C-alpha positions in Angstrom: 0.0 0.0 0.0 1.3 3.5 -0.8 2.7 5.2 2.3 2.7 2.1 4.4 5.7 -0.1 5.3 5.3 -3.9 5.0 4.9 -4.2 8.7 2.3 -1.5 8.9 0.3 -3.1 6.1 0.4 -6.4 7.8 -0.8 -4.9 11.1 -3.6 -3.1 9.3 -4.7 -6.3 7.6 -4.6 -8.2 10.9 -6.6 -5.5 12.6 -9.4 -5.8 10.0 -9.4 -9.6 9.9 -7.8 -9.9 6.5 -5.6 -12.9 5.7 -3.2 -13.5 2.9 -4.5 -15.7 0.1 -2.6 -18.5 -1.5 -0.8 -19.6 1.7 -1.0 -22.8 3.7 -2.2 -22.2 7.2 -1.0 -24.3 10.2 -2.9 -27.6 10.7 -4.7 -26.3 13.8 -5.8 -23.1 12.1 -6.9 -25.1 9.1 -9.0 -27.4 11.2 -10.7 -24.5 12.9 -11.3 -22.9 9.6 -13.0 -26.1 8.4 -15.3 -26.0 11.4 -16.1 -22.4 10.8 -17.1 -23.2 7.3 -19.3 -26.2 8.1 -22.4 -24.4 7.0 -20.7 -23.7 3.7 -20.1 -27.4 3.4 -23.8 -28.1 3.9 -24.7 -25.4 1.3 -22.3 -26.9 -1.3 -23.7 -30.4 -0.7 -27.3 -29.3 -0.9 -26.7 -27.3 -4.0 -25.0 -30.2 -5.7 -27.8 -32.6 -4.9 -30.5 -30.1 -6.0 -28.7 -29.2 -9.2 -28.4 -32.8 -10.2 -32.1 -33.3 -10.7 -33.4 -29.8 -11.5 -33.7 -30.4 -15.2 -35.4 -33.8 -14.9 -39.2 -34.3 -15.0 -39.1 -36.8 -12.2 -36.7 -34.7 -10.1 -35.4 -36.4 -7.0 -37.5 -39.4 -7.6 -34.6 -40.6 -9.7 -32.7 -41.1 -6.4 -35.2 -43.9 -5.8 -35.7 -45.1 -9.3 -32.1 -45.5 -10.2 -31.2 -47.9 -7.5 -34.2 -50.1 -8.3 -33.2 -50.2 -12.0 -29.6 -50.9 -11.3 -30.5 -53.6 -8.8 -32.9 -55.3 -11.3 -30.4 -55.2 -14.1 -27.5 -56.7 -12.1 -29.8 -59.3 -10.5 -30.8 -60.4 -14.0 -27.2 -60.5 -15.3 -25.4 -62.0 -12.3 -28.3 -63.7 -10.5 -30.1 -65.3 -13.5 -27.8 -65.3 -16.6 -24.6 -66.1 -14.8 -26.2 -68.2 -12.1 -24.6 -66.8 -8.9 -27.7 -66.9 -6.8 -26.9 -70.2 -5.2 -23.7 -68.9 -3.6 -25.5 -67.1 -0.8 -28.8 -67.7 1.1 -30.2 -64.3 0.3 -28.6 -63.3 -3.0 -30.9 -60.4 -3.6 -30.0 -58.8 -0.2 -26.3 -59.7 -0.8 -26.3 -58.1 -4.3 -28.1 -54.9 -3.3 -26.0 -54.4 -0.2 -22.9 -54.5 -2.3 -24.3 -52.7 -5.3 -25.8 -49.7 -3.4 -22.7 -49.3 -1.3 -20.4 -49.4 -4.3 -22.6 -46.9 -6.3 -22.2 -44.5 -3.4 -18.4 -45.1 -3.3 -17.9 -44.9 -7.1 -19.8 -41.7 -7.5 -18.0 -40.0 -4.6 -14.7 -41.4 -5.8 -15.1 -40.2 -9.4 -16.4 -36.7 -8.6 -14.4 -36.2 -5.5 -11.1 -37.0 -7.2 -11.9 -34.3 -9.9 -13.4 -31.8 -7.5 -10.4 -29.4 -7.5 -10.1 -29.2 -11.3 -13.8 -29.0 -11.8 -14.2 -26.1 -9.3 -11.4 -23.8 -10.4 -13.6 -20.8 -10.7 -15.0 -21.2 -7.2 -11.5 -21.7 -5.8 -10.1 -18.6 -7.4 -13.1 -16.4 -6.4 -13.6 -17.3 -2.8 -11.4 -18.0 0.2 -12.3 -21.1 2.1 -10.5 -24.4 3.1 -10.2 -26.3 -0.2 -10.7 -29.6 1.6 -14.4 -28.7 1.7 -14.7 -29.4 -2.0 -14.0 -33.1 -2.0 -15.8 -33.4 1.4 -18.9 -31.7 -0.1 -18.9 -34.2 -3.0 -18.8 -37.2 -0.6 -21.6 -35.6 1.5 -23.6 -34.9 -1.7 -23.3 -38.6 -2.8 -24.1 -39.8 0.7 -27.3 -37.7 0.7 -28.1 -39.0 -2.8 -27.6 -42.6 -1.6 -30.0 -42.4 1.4 -33.0 -43.5 -0.6 -31.1 -46.5 -1.9 -30.1 -47.4 1.6 -33.7 -47.1 2.7 -34.7 -49.4 -0.2 -32.1 -51.8 1.0 -33.7 -52.1 4.4 -37.1 -52.7 2.8 -35.6 -55.4 0.5 -33.8 -57.1 3.4 -37.1 -57.5 5.2 -39.0 -58.5 2.0 -36.4 -61.3 1.3 -36.8 -62.9 4.7 -34.3 -61.0 6.9 -35.6 -60.4 10.4 -34.6 -57.0 12.0 -32.4 -57.6 15.0 -30.1 -55.5 17.3 -27.2 -55.7 14.9 -29.3 -53.6 12.5 -28.6 -50.7 14.8 -25.0 -50.9 13.4 -26.2 -50.2 9.9 -25.8 -46.4 10.2 -22.3 -47.0 11.7 -21.4 -49.1 8.7 -22.5 -46.3 6.3 -20.5 -43.7 8.3 -17.4 -45.8 8.2 -17.9 -46.3 4.4 -18.2 -42.5 4.0 -15.1 -41.9 6.1 -13.1 -44.4 4.0 -14.4 -42.7 0.8 -13.5 -39.3 2.1 -9.9 -40.3 2.7 -9.6 -41.8 -0.7 -11.2 -38.7 -2.3 -8.8 -36.3 -0.6 -5.8 -38.3 -1.7 -7.0 -38.6 -5.3 -8.1 -35.0 -5.5 -4.6 -33.9 -4.6 -3.1 -36.3 -7.2 -5.4 -35.3 -10.0 -4.7 -31.6 -9.3 -0.9 -32.2 -9.4 -1.0 -34.5 -12.4 -4.1 -34.0 -14.6 -3.4 -37.3 -16.5 -4.3 -39.2 -13.3 -8.0 -38.2 -13.9 -8.0 -40.6 -16.9 -7.2 -43.5 -14.6 -10.0 -42.9 -12.2 -12.6 -44.6 -14.4 -10.4 -47.6 -14.9 -9.7 -47.9 -11.2 -13.5 -47.8 -10.5 -14.1 -50.7 -12.9 -11.3 -52.8 -11.5 -12.6 -52.2 -7.9 -16.1 -53.2 -9.0 -14.9 -56.7 -9.9 -12.3 -57.3 -7.1 -14.4 -56.0 -4.2 -17.1 -58.7 -4.1 -20.0 -56.5 -5.3 -21.7 -59.4 -7.1 -20.2 -62.5 -5.5 -18.4 -63.6 -2.4 -14.7 -63.1 -2.8 -13.7 -66.3 -1.1 -15.7 -68.4 -3.6 -13.4 -67.2 -6.4 -10.2 -66.1 -4.8 -10.0 -69.1 -2.5 -7.8 -69.1 0.5 -4.4 -67.4 1.0 -2.7 -64.0 0.7 -4.6 -62.9 -2.5 -7.9 -63.7 -1.0 -7.1 -61.8 2.2 -5.8 -58.8 0.3 -9.0 -58.6 -1.7 -11.3 -59.1 1.3 -9.5 -56.6 3.6 -9.0 -53.8 1.1 -11.1 -50.8 2.1 -13.7 -50.9 -0.7 -14.5 -54.6 -0.1 -14.7 -54.0 3.7 -17.4 -51.3 3.1 -19.7 -53.9 1.6 -18.9 -56.5 4.1 -19.9 -54.1 6.9 -23.2 -53.4 5.4 -23.9 -57.1 4.8 -22.9 -58.1 8.3 -25.4 -55.6 9.8 -28.4 -56.7 7.7 -27.9 -60.3 6.5 -28.3 -63.1 9.0 -25.8 -65.4 7.2 -23.0 -62.8 7.7 -22.4 -62.6 11.5 -20.6 -59.6 13.0 -16.9 -60.0 12.8 -14.8 -57.8 15.2 -11.7 -58.2 12.9 -13.7 -56.8 10.0 -14.9 -53.8 12.0 -11.5 -53.0 13.5 -9.9 -53.3 10.1 -12.5 -50.9 8.6 -12.0 -48.5 11.5 -8.3 -48.6 10.9 -8.7 -47.9 7.2 -11.2 -45.0 7.9 -8.9 -43.3 10.4 -5.7 -44.0 8.4 -7.1 -42.8 5.1 -8.7 -39.7 6.6 -5.5 -38.7 8.3 -3.3 -39.4 5.3 -5.8 -37.8 3.0 -6.1 -34.7 5.1 -2.3 -34.2 5.5 -1.7 -34.9 1.8 -4.4 -32.5 0.7 -3.5 -29.8 3.3 0.2 -29.8 2.3 -0.8 -28.5 -1.2 -3.4 -26.0 0.0 -1.5 -23.0 -1.3 -1.3 -24.4 -4.9 -5.0 -25.0 -5.5 -6.5 -22.7 -8.1 -3.1 -21.6 -9.5 -3.2 -23.9 -12.5 
């Protein structure tokens, strides 16, 4: 500023609550900033969900119709044409628990990974913690998946499952799945922003995960026993579906190892994702 030294300008900015843009704040400050902007997070998520269906005649009804259509299509392909129904007692419940969970993950993974390059205008025009962008995508997809998870509960009862105390863990399973997804989205959003070519691999990664995570069939039936089977069953995406199945399907009892492994993945991925994303906070919106 004309007539002011650098120190005087800094003091003036501090007095009026102004902060330098394009810098990475300390972790503690960043976390407090995230909390202060929690209402902005909800606004972004609600706006994303509303905009998704505003040009459709059926509107938000597609949030109910899409899961039903996907479920019917995959049941016909894998249950009838490929004959995998006999591998579990309640194949419809098994399939939909895996499918609806994976649909949530894949949508949040794909859009969250590209959130920084698809929101450049917002990043350049407003000052807010950039981690809110991938977080808002995950929250948007979670909101969009609530009708599907509601349908899953109805289907579970309709296919012979009896509600029990372990059903109370169903929301916990969904929250753990969302936390795992958030950690992955933060890591991949950072990678895609740094190397745009990585965005071309997201779709391939989603397709691979669809077939190695036991969405349509029990992993152990095809991978057998041993290291490969264990790696497939205890990778985070497979664990999401296992958690949901264990809470709703009688033939899948609660397994403490599975829940502890899922909790470890959720905490580990969120911490690694947060730190990875935060370290590049100053670079977002520059390219």
